[in-house]
N, C-alpha and C positions, 0 to 999 in steps of 0.2 A: 720496343719491341720484344725484345729478351724477355722484360720485365711481365710486357702482359701474358707474354706464354707459362710465362713460372707462375704467374700469380692465377692464370684459368685451371691449369692445370691440377696445380695444389689445390684449386676452388674444388674440379670435379675429386681427386682424391680424397677431399675431405668430407664431400657429400655423398658419396659411396661407403665411408667406414658407417657413418653411423645408420646408413641402410642394413647393410649386413647383420649387423649389431643386433637390430630393431626387430630382424625373421629371426636373428638366433634366437633370443627373449622370446619372441613370440611362442615361438612352438617347447621353445623350456618350460614357458607358461603353460601351455594348455597340456605339457603331459605330467605338468608338477602334481594335479590331483589326483592324476589316477596312481603314481609312482607311490602317494602318500597316504591313498587307501590300502595298493598292495603292501605297505610296510606296516598296516595297521592290519589288515587281515591277518597276517602272519604272526605279528606280536600278541595277538588275542585270540585266535583261534588256532591256527595251524601250532604253533608253538604247545603250548599247554595241553594239545590232545597228543602229542607225541611222547612230552612227560608223563604223560599217563598210560600210555600205551607200554614205557619201557616197564613204569613201577609195578604194572601186571603182568609182565613177562618173567619179572625178576619176584614178583611174587610166587609165579606158576612154577615158576625153576626151583623154589626152594622151599615146596610144598614135600612134607614128608609124611608117612603113614602114622593116622590115628589125627590129623588135623583136619577141622571140623570147616567145609567150604560151601559156599551157595553157589546153583551154577546161573546160565542166562536163563533158562528155563523153570527157576525160579524153587530148584530141585536143594535141600540140604542133607548132605550127607559125609559120613566120615570118611579119609583114604585109607584105602585097608590094600593098596596095592597098586605101583606106577609103574606102567610102562614107557615106549617109545614116546608113543603120539597119542594114549591114555591114561586112561583113571579106573579104578575098580573101587568106588562107594559104596558103604552101605549106610543106608537108611534106618532110622530109629526100630522099623522094625523086624529087621533083620536081613532086607531084600539089598539084595546085590546087583548094582547096574557099572556100566563099562559106559562112559563119558569122553568125550575128547578134550586132551586140554583143553585148547580155547572155548571151550563149556564155559568155564572156571570165571567167576564175576567178583567173587570175593571171599575171604578169609575168615571166620568167624572167631576172634579169640576168646577162648573160655575163660581163660587168666583174667581177662579183666572184666570180664563178665561177674565171675566169682568175686572179687577185691570188693564190689559193689554192694 
């Protein structure tokens, strides 16, 4: 009789364990695609944008007077004065404009253009 009770108890324990494991794997299996999409989204979209933003900020921080720049609005000018939050740039005809630092999108490298 004791053997019969022991075998029934063992069979019940073994039957519950695979069911719980299957439930866990079912939940994990459903979440896996979302986790993979989040990882791919981070690697291909968020990370490159952060790197590009850091490079642009470093370029803006390193600008010196007489550097030629392009603004987000497409204005090309030469940096004449650097303020805390803005630049004074001079256009080709001598007009001076004050622009915000975050309006700068690119640096024109005249040395590279002259060598070509």
